[in-house]
C-alpha positions as CSV (number, residue, x, y, z in Angstrom):
1,M,19.0,2.2,-13.4
2,S,20.0,-1.5,-12.2
3,V,18.3,-2.8,-9.5
4,G,20.2,-4.8,-6.8
5,D,19.1,-8.2,-5.3
6,D,18.6,-6.0,-1.8
7,A,16.3,-3.3,-3.7
8,G,12.6,-2.8,-2.3
9,I,11.5,-4.7,1.0
10,V,12.7,-7.9,1.8
11,A,10.9,-9.7,5.1
12,H,11.7,-13.0,6.8
13,G,11.1,-14.8,9.7
14,I,8.5,-12.4,10.8
15,G,6.9,-13.8,14.2
16,L,4.1,-11.9,16.0
17,T,2.3,-13.0,19.2
18,R,-0.8,-11.0,20.4
19,A,-3.2,-11.7,23.1
20,G,-1.5,-15.1,23.7
21,R,-2.3,-15.8,19.9
22,R,0.4,-16.5,17.2
23,V,-0.7,-14.2,14.3
24,L,2.2,-14.3,12.6
25,D,4.7,-17.2,12.3
26,D,7.7,-17.6,10.2
27,A,6.2,-15.0,7.8
28,A,8.0,-13.5,4.5
29,V,7.6,-11.5,1.5
30,T,9.5,-9.6,-1.0
31,V,8.5,-6.4,-2.8
32,A,10.7,-5.7,-5.7
33,P,10.6,-2.2,-7.3
34,G,8.6,-1.7,-10.4
35,R,6.6,-5.2,-9.6
36,V,2.9,-5.9,-8.3
37,T,3.1,-8.5,-5.6
38,A,0.1,-10.5,-4.5
39,L,-0.4,-11.4,-0.9
40,V,-3.1,-14.5,-0.8
41,A,-4.1,-16.3,2.3
42,P,-7.2,-17.0,4.1
43,S,-8.8,-14.5,6.3
44,G,-7.4,-14.5,9.8
45,S,-4.1,-15.6,8.8
46,G,-2.4,-12.4,9.3
47,K,-2.1,-10.4,5.9
48,S,-3.3,-7.1,7.4
49,T,-1.2,-7.7,10.1
50,L,2.3,-8.5,8.2
51,L,1.5,-5.3,6.2
52,R,1.3,-3.3,9.4
53,C,4.8,-5.0,10.3
54,L,6.4,-3.7,7.0
55,N,6.0,0.0,7.9
56,R,6.2,-0.3,12.0
57,L,2.8,0.2,12.6
58,L,3.3,-3.0,14.5
59,E,6.7,-4.3,15.6
60,P,7.2,-8.2,15.2
61,D,8.6,-10.3,18.0
62,E,11.1,-12.0,15.7
63,G,12.6,-11.7,12.1
64,T,14.1,-8.9,9.7
65,I,12.5,-6.1,7.5
66,L,15.0,-4.6,5.3
67,L,14.1,-1.6,2.9
68,D,16.5,-1.3,0.2
69,G,19.3,-3.6,2.6
70,V,18.5,-1.3,5.5
71,D,17.0,-2.6,8.5
72,V,13.7,-0.8,9.0
73,R,14.1,-0.4,12.7
74,T,17.3,2.1,12.0
75,V,14.8,4.3,10.2
76,D,12.7,7.3,11.7
77,P,9.1,5.4,11.7
78,R,7.5,8.8,10.0
79,T,10.3,8.5,7.3
80,L,9.6,4.8,7.1
81,R,6.2,5.4,6.6
82,R,6.3,8.1,3.6
83,R,8.7,5.5,1.9
84,V,6.6,2.4,2.8
85,A,3.0,3.9,2.4
86,L,-0.2,1.5,3.8
87,V,-3.5,2.0,2.3
88,A,-5.9,0.4,4.7
89,Q,-9.0,-1.6,3.7
90,A,-11.7,1.0,4.9
91,P,-9.6,4.3,4.6
92,V,-10.7,7.3,7.0
93,M,-11.3,10.5,5.1
94,L,-10.6,13.8,7.0
95,P,-12.8,16.9,7.1
96,G,-12.9,18.9,3.9
97,A,-12.4,18.8,0.1
98,V,-10.3,16.0,-1.2
99,H,-7.4,18.3,-1.9
100,D,-7.2,18.8,1.9
101,N,-7.0,15.0,2.3
102,L,-4.1,14.8,-0.4
103,V,-1.9,17.4,1.1
104,H,-2.5,16.8,4.9
105,G,0.8,16.5,6.7
106,L,3.0,17.9,4.0
107,A,5.1,20.8,4.7
108,D,5.1,22.4,1.2
109,P,2.6,20.6,-1.1
110,D,3.3,20.8,-4.8
111,P,0.3,21.3,-7.1
112,A,2.1,19.1,-9.7
113,V,2.5,16.3,-7.4
114,V,-1.5,16.5,-6.4
115,A,-2.3,16.4,-10.0
116,R,0.0,13.7,-10.7
117,A,-1.5,11.5,-7.9
118,L,-5.0,12.2,-8.8
119,A,-4.3,11.0,-12.5
120,D,-2.2,8.0,-11.2
121,A,-5.4,6.9,-9.0
122,D,-7.6,7.5,-12.2
123,L,-9.3,10.6,-10.8
124,D,-10.2,13.9,-12.8
125,P,-8.3,16.8,-11.5
126,S,-11.5,18.5,-10.9
127,F,-12.2,16.0,-8.1
128,A,-9.9,17.9,-5.8
129,T,-12.6,20.2,-4.9
130,R,-15.0,17.3,-4.1
131,P,-16.5,17.2,-0.4
132,A,-14.5,14.2,1.2
133,G,-17.4,13.2,3.4
134,E,-19.7,12.6,0.7
135,L,-17.4,10.1,-1.3
136,S,-18.7,6.9,-2.5
137,G,-16.8,3.8,-1.2
138,G,-14.8,3.2,-4.5
139,E,-14.1,6.9,-4.7
140,R,-12.7,7.0,-1.1
141,A,-10.3,4.0,-2.1
142,R,-9.2,6.1,-4.8
143,V,-8.7,9.3,-3.1
144,A,-6.5,7.0,-0.4
145,L,-4.5,5.9,-3.0
146,A,-3.7,9.5,-4.3
147,R,-3.1,10.5,-1.1
148,A,-0.4,7.6,-0.4
149,L,1.2,9.0,-3.9
150,T,1.7,12.2,-2.7
151,R,4.3,11.1,-0.1
152,D,6.5,9.6,-2.9
153,P,6.7,6.0,-1.7
154,R,9.0,3.5,-2.6
155,I,6.6,0.9,-1.4
156,L,2.8,1.0,-1.6
157,L,1.3,-1.7,0.4
158,L,-2.7,-2.2,0.4
159,D,-5.2,-4.0,2.0
160,E,-8.0,-5.6,0.1
161,P,-8.2,-2.5,-2.3
162,T,-11.3,-4.1,-4.2
163,A,-13.4,-5.2,-1.5
164,A,-16.9,-4.4,-1.7
165,L,-16.3,-2.6,-5.3
166,D,-18.3,-3.3,-8.1
167,A,-16.3,-4.6,-11.1
168,T,-15.9,-1.6,-13.0
169,T,-14.6,0.7,-10.2
170,A,-12.4,-2.2,-9.2
171,D,-10.8,-2.6,-12.4
172,H,-9.8,1.2,-12.3
173,V,-8.1,0.5,-9.1
174,A,-6.2,-2.4,-10.7
175,D,-5.2,-0.3,-13.9
176,A,-3.9,2.6,-11.3
177,L,-1.9,-0.1,-9.6
178,R,-0.5,-1.4,-12.9
179,R,0.7,2.1,-13.7
180,I,1.9,2.9,-10.3
181,A,4.3,-0.2,-10.7
182,D,5.4,0.7,-14.3
183,R,6.9,4.0,-12.6
184,G,9.2,1.8,-10.5
185,I,7.1,1.7,-7.3
186,G,7.0,-1.8,-5.5
187,V,3.2,-2.7,-5.0
188,L,2.1,-5.3,-2.1
189,V,-1.7,-6.2,-2.3
190,A,-3.0,-8.4,0.2
191,T,-6.3,-9.3,-1.5
192,H,-9.0,-12.2,-1.8
193,D,-10.0,-11.0,-5.3
194,D,-8.7,-13.4,-8.1
195,R,-9.6,-11.0,-10.7
196,L,-7.4,-8.6,-9.3
197,V,-4.4,-10.8,-9.0
198,A,-5.1,-12.0,-12.6
199,R,-5.0,-8.7,-14.0
200,V,-2.0,-7.0,-12.3
201,A,0.2,-9.3,-10.3
202,D,3.6,-10.1,-11.5
203,R,4.1,-12.3,-8.6
204,T,1.7,-14.5,-5.9
205,V,3.0,-15.5,-2.8
206,G,1.1,-16.8,0.7
207,L,2.2,-16.1,4.3
208,G,5.4,-18.5,3.7
209,G,6.8,-16.1,1.0
């Protein structure tokens, strides 16, 4: 399948002011299907804010965000957040087992989809029965990744996915992101982790594009 120039996420001219402070100013980023883009900028520069604008968890004051050539403001927010899934830096686990977290909100969860999401996040199928409240930080990060994948996203946004993880666990996450991109999903990673960038990024951008 050929990929057009307007495929994926294209955001430009993004501006946002909050509590009198300019958080984003003319920010731009492109996330192409099947590629990993690393968003690298200093702390406090608005990386997390930009991610939240891309799936309308925040509404920018200026600029345009297109998903496959369509203005995201014309897309139902719930639909958009399935197509453009965000994995937060400190993901919250819901009560119950890992499986309960993976299928939460799905009308008709497919066991094959759940199994594939676990595999893509580098987790054994038996992990589904683990109590979510007993997971380590690295395990929570991978379960959150699997949870996003059960929604069949077009674009996957990740905010510091390897923060506070040991090198081995961070490598598992990196390998998972590479496999996900190789399936045709566009991946945008906001990170300070130079090792992660070197391992998986096809392209590195700052907050100007």
